[in-house]
Steps between C-alpha positions, in 0.01 A plus 500: 500500500241318292437599136349363186699476181287475184745329264253501214475880520878538546567282193239696298666830582852366428384368160420854376759634259541826697593292811786316329839634608771565239766390747565235762766398744647173616608438853705195574511398868783294634335257741803306610648578840824636362670824408671530162664777302356581158786562261296525181135565412281589204507864392214722606305605196218414261471138393255346255374142515471366145237259376747214519558584869848650443575811696656794315676794672390815325633803684610644831213645706528875543197698607582804285557280193201269541289666226789477254562136596134417447507647149822307407401163641136479403389458861154647544342658805 
């Protein structure tokens, strides 16, 4: 299936403030041909990357408490 992708238009739309998401996710893929057991991992929640590149854990993610967490942490929509 052939299609054209206008990257200039795509980047223009993504640069608009109303198109910027207030959340993201990180997926880490294990590309080695092995099977391991994960015995510890980072807690699910809201993290903030500081200007000095440090990562700060702010709160546990809970859908019904998201508005309250936003107010306490200073995260904006």
